[in-house]
MARDREN-918791 format. One line per field, with one value per residue (C-alpha): residue number from 0; chain; y, x, z. Coordinates in nm, 3 decimals, decimal comma. Example, Ala and Ser with C-alpha at 12.3 -4.5 7.8 and 13.67 -1.06 7.14 Angstrom:
<atoms>
num <- c(0:1)
cadena <- c(A:A)
c2 <- c(-0,450:-0,106)
c1 <- c(1,230:1,367)
c3 <- c(0,780:0,714)
</atoms>
This chain:
<atoms>
num <- c(0:1:2:3:4:5:6:7:8:9:10:11:12:13:14:15:16:17:18:19:20:21:22:23:24:25:26:27:28:29:30:31:32:33:34:35:36:37:38:39:40:41:42:43:44:45:46:47:48:49:50:51:52:53:54:55:56:57:58:59:60:61:62:63:64:65:66:67:68:69:70:71:72:73:74:75:76:77:78:79:80:81:82:83:84:85:86:87:88:89:90:91:92:93:94:95:96:97:98:99:100:101:102:103:104:105:106:107:108)
cadena <- c(A:A:A:A:A:A:A:A:A:A:A:A:A:A:A:A:A:A:A:A:A:A:A:A:A:A:A:A:A:A:A:A:A:A:A:A:A:A:A:A:A:A:A:A:A:A:A:A:A:A:A:A:A:A:A:A:A:A:A:A:A:A:A:A:A:A:A:A:A:A:A:A:A:A:A:A:A:A:A:A:A:A:A:A:A:A:A:A:A:A:A:A:A:A:A:A:A:A:A:A:A:A:A:A:A:A:A:A:A)
c2 <- c(-1,590:-1,392:-1,083:-1,017:-0,657:-0,487:-0,253:-0,322:0,005:0,229:0,400:0,626:0,796:0,871:1,205:1,199:0,896:0,911:0,677:0,519:0,268:-0,049:-0,247:-0,608:-0,628:-1,009:-1,084:-0,769:-0,672:-0,336:-0,226:0,130:0,336:0,161:0,344:0,445:0,670:0,779:0,837:0,847:0,553:0,511:0,638:0,277:0,184:0,484:0,420:0,042:-0,061:-0,240:0,036:0,280:0,658:0,968:0,974:0,633:0,618:0,388:0,333:0,174:0,008:-0,097:-0,466:-0,428:-0,206:-0,425:-0,778:-0,919:-0,878:-0,650:-0,791:-0,653:-0,523:-0,399:-0,031:0,224:0,528:0,850:1,073:1,323:1,068:0,988:0,617:0,403:0,051:-0,176:-0,305:-0,494:-0,567:-0,638:-0,716:-0,576:-0,809:-0,807:-1,170:-1,351:-1,046:-0,854:-0,481:-0,309:-0,384:-0,171:-0,124:0,028:0,188:0,362:0,634:0,534:0,755)
c1 <- c(-1,731:-1,845:-2,035:-2,174:-2,056:-1,952:-1,692:-1,399:-1,453:-1,530:-1,192:-1,380:-1,535:-1,205:-1,026:-0,662:-0,676:-0,434:-0,354:-0,009:0,185:0,307:0,591:0,654:1,033:1,040:0,784:0,861:0,493:0,329:-0,016:-0,124:-0,409:-0,384:-0,592:-0,361:-0,338:-0,008:0,036:0,304:0,427:0,280:0,465:0,515:0,676:0,907:1,003:1,022:1,006:1,265:1,494:1,230:1,270:1,057:1,119:0,954:0,583:0,284:0,098:-0,247:-0,328:-0,687:-0,688:-0,964:-0,732:-0,420:-0,410:-0,161:-0,072:0,233:0,545:0,875:1,086:0,794:0,808:0,527:0,558:0,360:0,255:0,517:0,788:0,871:0,930:0,904:1,033:0,801:0,966:0,673:0,308:0,006:-0,328:-0,645:-0,943:-1,312:-1,412:-1,236:-1,221:-0,894:-0,971:-0,632:-0,262:-0,069:0,282:0,561:0,801:1,136:1,188:1,413:1,713)
c3 <- c(0,761:0,459:0,571:0,225:0,230:-0,092:0,056:-0,176:-0,363:-0,065:-0,122:-0,363:-0,059:0,119:0,088:-0,017:-0,244:-0,534:-0,818:-0,817:-1,022:-0,851:-1,005:-0,902:-0,916:-0,898:-1,170:-1,374:-1,399:-1,343:-1,223:-1,295:-1,151:-0,814:-0,550:-0,265:0,038:0,190:0,564:0,831:1,032:1,377:1,685:1,788:1,454:1,470:1,831:1,845:1,478:1,276:1,155:1,031:1,050:0,999:0,623:0,579:0,495:0,486:0,162:0,183:-0,148:-0,218:-0,309:-0,567:-0,775:-0,785:-0,931:-0,678:-0,314:-0,290:-0,130:-0,001:-0,287:-0,497:-0,598:-0,560:-0,788:-0,749:-1,039:-0,912:-0,992:-0,630:-0,580:-0,267:-0,200:-0,003:0,317:0,474:0,395:0,613:0,451:0,604:0,581:0,656:0,694:0,410:0,184:0,157:0,149:0,174:0,174:0,425:0,288:0,497:0,249:0,220:-0,039:-0,326:-0,380)
</atoms>
């Protein structure tokens, strides 16, 4: 069901959005200026999740700013130089439209 909502760019209204670079390790392609918001893992993920700890993070990437759906192994790089490896991805949808990709990530050493 298509709701006819144009909410793909609503990230512009959210505090804490930053632009990151996402590198697809498999295809060797890079997307820059991807709209993203970093947050902590949920209590449930930390307590019952698959090997995650308090240093791991969630990156929400807005689908309208990246030309592919991220997958495990991709790398997210902040402007500070910190880099994160994607461990798992869940896409958030409204109807048939993908709005965000929720990436659980481990910091690269």
